[in-house]
N, C-alpha and C positions, 0 to 999 in steps of 0.2 A: 787657864781655860776653865770655864764654868761647867761643872758636871750637873746633870739632871738629878733631882732628889730621889732618894731610895726610901722605900718603906723599911721598917725595922726588920733586918735580917732577910730582906727580899729584894727583888729586882726593882728597877725604876718604876714609878707609879704610872697608872693609866695605860694598860695594855688592853686591846679590844677583845671581843669574844672570838675574833679570828684566831687568837693564839691557841685555842683548843683544837689543834690540828694534829693529825697523825700522818705526817707527810714523808714519803720516801723521796730522797733527793734525786733518784734516777728515774722518776716517773714521767718527767717531761722531756728529758734529754736523752733517754735511753741509757744503756750501760755506760757509766761514767768512768773515765780513766783516773780513778782516785789513787793518788800516790800513797795514801795512808790507809792501811788495812789492819785489822786486828792482829796483834803479834808483831807488826812492823812499825808501830808508831814510835817516833823518837821520844824517849823518856827523860832525856837530859834536861837540865834546868834551862830556863829562859835566860836571855842575856841579863847579866847582873843589874844593868841600869833599869830593867823593868821591875825589879823588886823594890825600887826606891820611890816613895811617894813624892813626886815633884810636880810642879804646875806645868812645866814644859812637856808637850806630848812626846812619847817614846816611839821611835820607829819600830814597827813590827811587821812581819810577813804574815801571810794568810794561813800558815800551817803551824805556828809555834805557840799560839795562845792556848792556855789551859785555865781550869777553874781557879788555880792559885793566883792567876793574874787579875782576878776580879777587882774592880775599883781603879784600875790604871787607865789613864788617858793615853790613847795610842794614835799614831799617825800611820795610815795604811794606804797602799796603792795596789791596783790590780785591775782585772777585767771583769765586767759583769757577765756571769755565766747565765743567769736568768733572774727575773724579778717577778713577784706576785703580790697581788692585793695593793699595789702601789706603795707598799711599805717595807717589804722584805726583799733584800738583795743577796744573792750568793756571789761573793767576791772571790776570784781565783787568781793565784799567781803560780810561779813555778814550785812553790813550797806546799801548796795545799789550797783549801777553801775555808771561808769563814762567812757566817751569816751576819748581815748588817740589818738593823731595824731602825725605822723612823717612828718616833712616838706620835700618837694621834694628835697631840697638841701642835705638832710642828707641821702645819698645813703648807708652809713654804717648801719644806723638804719633800712632802708627799707629792706636791705638784711637780717638783723638779724630777723626782724619781720616775713619775709617770711618763716623762718625755725622754728618758734615757734609753737609747736602743741597746739591744743585746750586743755583747762583745765590745762595748765602749770601755775605754780606759778612764778610771776615776781615781781621785785622790780625796781622802776623807780624814777627819779627826773625830774620834768617838771614845766612848767609855765602855770598858769590858765589864759585862755583867753575866750572872748565871741565867741560864734559860729556865722557864717554867718546867716543872718536873715532867709534865705530859708532852713536852716538845723536845726532849733530849733525843738526839740522833746518834745512835751507836755506830753508824757506818762512817762517821767523820771523826777525825782526830780532834777537831775543835767542836764536837757535837754537844758539849756540856755548856758552852758559853755562846754569847752573841755580843755584838758591838753596837751600842746605842749611838746613832749618828748625831754628833753635835754640829758638824759643819761639813759641807761638800766644797772642797777647795777648787777642784778642777774637773772638767769632763771633756774627754776627747772622743768624739763619735768615730766609729769605724769608717774607713774610707774604702769603698769597693767600686770597681768598674760596673757600669750598668750595661746590660745586654738585652737586645730584643729577642723574641722567641726564635728568630731565624739564626741567631748566633752573632749578629753584627753588633758592634759596640755602639751604644747610644751617644751621639754627639749633640751637644746643646743642653742636655739636662744638667750637666755640671758646669755650664758656662759661667754662671754667677760665681761659683767657687773659684774658677779659673781667673776671673777678673779680680776677685778680692785677694788672690794669693800673692801678688807682687806689690800690693799697695803698702805704704809705710804705716806702721801702727804707732801708738803713743809710746810704747817702750823703745821703739827704734828711733823716734824723734830725739830722744835724749842723747843718742850716740851720733846724731847727724849734726856736726858742728857747722858745716858749710853746705851750700847748695850742691857742690860737687859730690859730697857723700850721699846726699839724698838721691841724686841721680844714679849713683852706684846701686843703691837698693832697688831703684826702679828698673834697672837693667838685668836683674836676676830672672831666671826662668821659673823657679819654684821657691817656696819658703821651707824652712826646716821642719815645720810641724805637719806638713801634708804628705811627706814621703811615707810610702807604705809598700806592701807587697805588689800592688798593681803597677808600680813604677820601676820594678826590677828590670835591669839592663837598659834603663833610660839614662841618657846623658843630661846632666842638670848643671845649672849655674846657681850657686848659693851666695848669699851675702849675710854676714853676721859678725859676732864677736866670740872670741875664745872663752869658753866657760871653764874648761879644765883640760889638762893634758896628762897622759899616762904612757910611760915607757917610750916617749918620743915617737910612738907609732900611732897612738890613738888620741884623737882630739874630739872634744864635744863642742860643736859649733851651735850657738844659740842666736835666734832672732826674735822678733816680736810675736811669732806664732808658735814657737816650740824649739826643740833641740834635736840634733842628729849627730850620730857618731861618724867621724871621718877616719879613714884608714890610710896611713902614709906608707908607701912602698919604700923600704930601707935602701933599695938599690937606686932609687931616684934621688940623687944627692942634692939636686937643686931644690926640690920641694922639701926634703928633710932639713936642709940648712935654714930655709925660711921659717919653717915651723919651730925648729929648735930655738931660734933667736926671738920668737914672738912671745910676749908676755900675756898673761890673762887680760881679758877685755880688749885685746888688740883687734881691730876691724880687719876682716879678710874678705876677699872675693875668691871663691873656690869653684873649680870645675872638676867634674868627675862623673862616675857611673854608679848608679844604685845597684846594690847586690844584697842577697840574703845573708844574714849573719849565720855562722854555725849554730846549730841547735843548742849547744851547751853554753853559748855566749849571749843568748838572747836576754834582754833586760825588760822585765814586765813593768818596771817603774817609769819607763819612757813610752810615750805614745808611738814613737818610732823605733821601739826596742827590737823589732824583728829584722830591721834592715841596717845597712851601713853604706857609706859612700866612699868608694875607692878613688882617691884624689889623683888627678892627672896634672893639674896646675893650681898654683895658689899665688895670690898677690896681696900684700899688705897695703891697706888703704891709709893714706896720710890724712889725718883729720883736717889739715889746713890746705888740702889739695885744691888748686884753682879749677874753675870750670873750663873745659876744653871744647873744641868744635865737635869732636865725636860724641861728647856727652849731650850736646844740644840736639843732635840728630839721633834720638832714641829709636831703635829699630822698630819698623812698622809692625812686626809680628807681636811685639809687646804691647804697643799702644792700641792695636785693634782689639785687644782683649778688654781694654778698659771701656767703661760705659761712657758714651758721648756726653758732653756737657748739656745742661738744661737748655731748652729752647728759649728761655728768657735771656735776653741780651743784657749783660752786666753793664754795658755802656748806656743803655736806655733806662733800665730799672733803677740803677744806682747813681745816675748822674745827679750832680748838685747835692749829694748826701755825703755824710762822713763814712757811711758803710761802704764796703767793697762788694759785698754779696748780700742777697736776701737770705732769710733762714730756710728757704725751701729750694735753694739754687745749687748747693754744693753736691758734687758727685765724686765718683772714684777718680775721675780725671783731674780733680782739683787737689789730690793728695800732695802734700809738701808745700802748698801755698800758704803764705801769711795773709790772714783775712781779718776784717773788722765787721762785726755783726751788731745790729741794734734791734731791740725788741722788748718783749715782756718775759719776765721769769715765769715759766710755766710749771716747773717742778724742780725738786732737789732731793737728793738722798745721800746719806753718809758724808755730807760736807765735801764730797769729791765730784759727784755727778750732778748735772743740772741740764735742763732743756730750756732753750730760748725760742720764743715764738713771735712771728710777725704775721702780716696779712698774706704771706706767700707760703708759709710752711713752718716746720719745726726742725731744730738741729740740736744734737746732744753735745754738751760741753763736759770736758774732763779737766780737773785741776791736778797737775802733776804733784807727786809727793814732796818735791822740793819746795813748792809754793803753798802746800797745804796749811802751814801755820798762819800765813797771811791771807791769801785769797780764800781759804776754807773758812776762816773766821768771818770774813766779810760776807761770804755766801750764806753762812749760818744765820747771820743777823738780818739778811735781806728777806722781806716778806714776799710772798707770791704775788704775781701781777704787777710787781714793780718794774719800771722802765730801766733797762740796763744797756750798757755798751761794753762789748768784750773784744779783745784782741788775742789772736792765737794762731796756731798752725793746724792745718787740716791733716788728719791721719786716718788710716783705715781702722775700722772696728775689728776686734778679734772675730774669726769666722763664726763662732757659736753665738755671737751677739748681733750678727747682721740680721736685719729685719726688713720684710717687705711691706710692713704697715706704714713706713715713712718713705717719702721720696729720697730723703737723705739717710736712709737706714744703713748705708754701706760705710759711712764715714762719721767721724766725730772731730771736735775741735779741741786741741790741747791748749789751755789758756796760758797767756802771758800777762794779761792785764784784765781787770774787772772793775768797771766804773758804774756806780749807782747814779743814774740820771734823775730819777723821780721815784721816791718810795711810795708804795701803796699802804693803805690802812691795814692794820692787823686783822680787823674784823670786816672782811669783805662781804657784801650782800650774798654773793655766790661766786664760786670759782668756775673757770672755763673748763669744764669737764663734760665729756659726753655721757658718762654714767651719772645717774641721779640728777638729771638736768632740771633746773627749776621750771615752774609753771609759767604760763605766758604773762599773767599780771605782774609778777616780779621782774620778768625779763623786760617788759615794756617800761617799768618804772626806772630801771637802770639800763636803758637802751645802749649806752656807750659800752657797757661790758658785754651785753648780748651780741653786739656787732663783732666781737673778737672771735666768735665761733666760726669754724671753717666753712660751714654751710652758709652762714650769713655772708661771709666774705665772697663765697662763690656766686651767690645770687646777685649781689650788687655788681660784681665784675661781669657776670654773664649779661645782665641788663645793659650795661655800658657797651659791651661788644655788639649786642644785637642792634641797639640804636645806631651804632656807628656803621654797621653793615647796611642798615636801612638808608641812612643818609648817603652812603657811597652809591648804592643802587639807584636811588631816586635822582641824585644830582648828576653823577657821572655817566649813568647808562640810560636814563630816561629824560634828562633835561628839565627836571623840576627845580624850583627855586624855594629855598627855605626863608620864610618871612615871619618875624615875631610880631604878633598883634597885641594890642593893649589888654591888660588884665582888668583895669578899672574902666567900666563902661556904664552906659545908661541902662535903665531897666528894660528888660525884654520879657514881659509876662509869658509864662508857659506852664508846663506841667509841674515843675518843681519850684519851691520858693527860692529866693535869692538872698545872698549875704549882703547886707547893707553896710557901707563904709562911710562914716560922716566926714565932712570937709570942714575947713575953717569958716566957710560962709554959712550963715544961719539958714536952716531949712533946705540945705543943699546936700545931696548924698550921691555917692557912687554905688554901683552894684558890681560885684565880682561876676565875671562872665560865666554863664553855664556852658558855653561852647563858643568858638570863634565863628559861628555861622554867619552873622551879618557882616563881619569884618572880611571874611574870605570872599563873600559875594561881592563886596566892593572891589576886591582885588581882581575878580573875574571881569567886572565891568570896566576896570582900568586897564584891560588888555594883559594882565599878568595871568596867562592862561594855564599855567601849571604851578601849583602852589602846594607846599606841605609845611607842617609845623609839629613839633613835639609839644603839644599844648597842655597847659594846666586848666582844669575845669573845676568849678565850684558849684555845688548844689545842696541846698539846705533841705535834706530829706531825712526821714526817720531811719534809724539804724536797722539795716537788713543785710542778710548775707551777700546779696548782689548789689548793694548800694553803699557808696562811701561819700562823705562830705566833700572830699577833694580827690582827684585822680588825674592820671596822665593818659593822654590818648595820642595816637599818630593820626593827625588830622590832614586829610588830602582833599584837594579840589582841582578839577581840570575842566576845561571848556570843550565843546564840540565832541562829545562822547556819547556812549549809550551803555545800557545795563551790562551787556556781555563784555564790553571793553573794561568796565570797572572790575568785574569778577576776574578777568585775566590779569589785570594789574595787581590786585591783592594777592592772587596766587603766586605770581612771579616774585613779588616783594617778600612773601614769607619764605619761599624757596631760597632766595638769595641770602636772606639773613638768618636762616636756620642754623643753630650751633652744630658744629661737627661732632661734638661728643654725645649728642642725643641721638635717638633712633632716627633712621633715615626717613625723610619726609617724602612720601610717594605722591606724585602728581600724574594726571590731573586729579583734583579733588572731586569726590562724589557730589552730585547736585541733587537736592531735594526741593520740590515745590512746596509752597505753604500747605496745599491740600494734602500732599503725601505725608508731610511731617505731622500734621494734626491727626490724620486718620491712622498713622502707624505708631506714633509715640504720644499723641495727646498733648504736644507742646510745640511751640513755634521755634524753640531753641533746643532741640533734642540732644541728648548725650548718646552718640552712636556706639559707644562702648557698651551700652546697655542693650543686650541682644534680644530682649523679650519685647516683641512688638504686639500691639493690639490686633486681635483677629476679628474680622467681620463675620458675625453669625446671623445676619438678617434672614438668610434662606432657611434657617432651622426653626424660626420662631413661629408658633401657632398660638392664637389667642385663647385665653381662658378667663375665668372669673378673677383670678389673681393678677393677670396682666392682659387687659383687653387691648387689641390692636386699634390704631386710629381709624375712625370711620370717615373723617373729612378727607376728601381726595387730595387737597393741597397739603395736608399733614403727612400723607403717606410718603411723599418724596423726601421729607425732612426727618423721617423716622429712621433710627439706627440702633443696632445692638452690637456691642463690643465685648470681647472677653480677653482677660489677661491671666496667664498661668504663672504661678510662683512656685518654684521647685522646693523640695524639702531641705536642700542645702543652703537656700537663701535665708537671709536674716529677716524673719517675720515677727520679731518681738514687738515692734511698734505698729504692726498691721492692724491689730484689733482696735487700738485707740484711734488710729487714723480713719478706720472704717466707720466707727461710731460718729466721729465728727462730720464726716461726709453725709452720713444718713440724716443727722439733725439738720444740716444745711439744706439738703434736698427737700425735706419735709416742709420747711418754711418758705422756700423760694422756688421750688420746681416740682413738676409732676413726674420727673424721671425716677426710675427705680434702680437701686443698687443692691446686688446680692454677693455674698461671700460664702463659698462652700469649701470646707476643709475635708478633703478626700483621703481616707486611710487606705491602706493596702488591701483590706478585706471588705470594708463597708462603703466603698466609694459610690456604688450604685444607689444604695439607700439614701445617702447624704444628698446626692444630686437630685434624685427624684422628689425628695421632701421639699427642697428649696426651688428648684428650677422645673416647675410643673408645666411650663409653656414650651419646653423643648424636648426633643428626643435625646436622651442621655447617651445612647450608643453612638448616634451620629455626631453628637458633640465631642465625645471621647475620641472618635476617629479624626475629626477635623482638627482638634487641638493637639492630637498626638500625645495624650496624657501619659505620664509615667508616675505611677503611684509610689509613695504618697505625695500629694501636692495640694496647693490651694488655688481655687478658681474664683476670679472676681468677674462679675457680669454686670454691665450697665445697659439699660434699655430706656429709650425715650426720644425726645426731639434731638436732632443733630446738635443744635446750639446748647443743649443742656447736658448731654452726655459728654461731649468734648468741650474742654475749657475754651 
């Protein structure tokens, strides 16, 4: 075990300024039940093994370490009494308390400590060191030393029942844990030689690691293997989640005889009742050290046991706890493929199945863990220790984004590793085989990572890599589903006919230029269609009265945000109709094809006339999410030298004055440059006037009176309902010049 470097005669390097603390250990938790008080501290020597400088960590409890043990690497377990600054932990067991410290350089440990709840059971390896002189705590037997954490081996969070304020137990908040508790883990897969043994594990009611005080007096069914026996009355049963102590009644000769003849690692199915251990027998080294299971019946599992009919009918109360399988149908998605499931399809109900996955290697760590990704999701892979020399070496040499094919068994993740960020976050696949189908280059242009995502030019250059991102996959699949729903609605419900029209056509001069395609005949050319307009009109003439097409259109226009050289449109034409019928058709089409995962589409749609759109928004295609409309201030205008009113009677009807209010919270950084551009354009091509007034909280009146001399500022403030500070833009002139 590597120890962190120490300065000459001092503690490990790099402690932060937070170490200058004068901290009383009972300030947060109140009077502590400290077993070590001055005059009662045990002064005997530490275990002799602790005085020998060996690389193997020495087991130590939380009350026996002293200054003479400095420099020893120790292995400790206990419960977190409290933690502070995300670096310091007070670890407690039945012998006392010890302070644990994570060095500032160990960001991985600091992040993990931050997420450890109080009263969690943890297991660590660390180095005993002297505390800084100003941090020595004389109220603790171990107050002169601290343990620098090298590694956190295990964390078991406290499990407590949840209650509402009314006192009723919360049901459903622990549902996910309940579903995970009976699923087979990778450690259990190694003991499951046959399908029958796997089904035995699935028939248990609880796992050994989740038993705690809240389950006292509960009847449980456990499945696991014997880890140790003591006095033929006490047995430690272990499964993939943890260990629990079993207590055998010596009067029950049937159970005693079975346990007496069982060897270590023998598989057992145990039924019993959870009870509290006597206080003097509680074991702080076990997450379940406060309870024990009094056995009522026990059965040895034959590793070669065949599957029986009662195993096939797993009780409904067990299976209903498991998450239902994905909506994706394995027969549809995986037909004609070598894979059995997609990488986003596996769930808790698939635990125990042998699967084949194909996809791209997304990540790998420690040559044991990897993730495989395809267009449907991501699944974690685990290489068992028995295959680590072979498969681990292959994984180490495989570059990221290589195409791979894996075979393995689905198992449950440990509870602390279950994640909601992945649809498959409840399970992992223990590998049996790993095949590299197509290696990727070592120097990829970029990796498929959400953080530090490359900019668009690089993504466009390597579009085939960019399409592997989940959002790109989602958009393409969403587009496909929407088009399919449109086709179903138009064909099955409205009697339309889909007709493909030619792309190569003759010239149809119009607003945009056309793409010219040469032919084999000299001086003869085709033109790519700008739209199927003429062709669909021919269909109408030919009595094809209801037509639609997902049409490709080509227009040789300059690059603009709302223009593309080629695009796809849903092209619809029908005979014997009117304007309102067309509007109803489009509304029903959008409602029928609207994706379920998006916000609800409310109908009927609001209707705006061209006049209302221009006078309220100044655009014939307004963005209705922009809630700031143009306000008509014609009635407030009075002519002056700066802004004379029109004298010609026919101009009075075309005269308009509009105002737009921009709040202080809106982005006005580009407003000044845009305003200057508009002013220059108006000076050269129009007689209309444009004013912009920035109104502060205190000087709004002076600012408005200086610029808007032709209007009563008080009336304007009331009409626009101004909230200072803000910016007011006013345009005055002919209707055709003020509005675009």
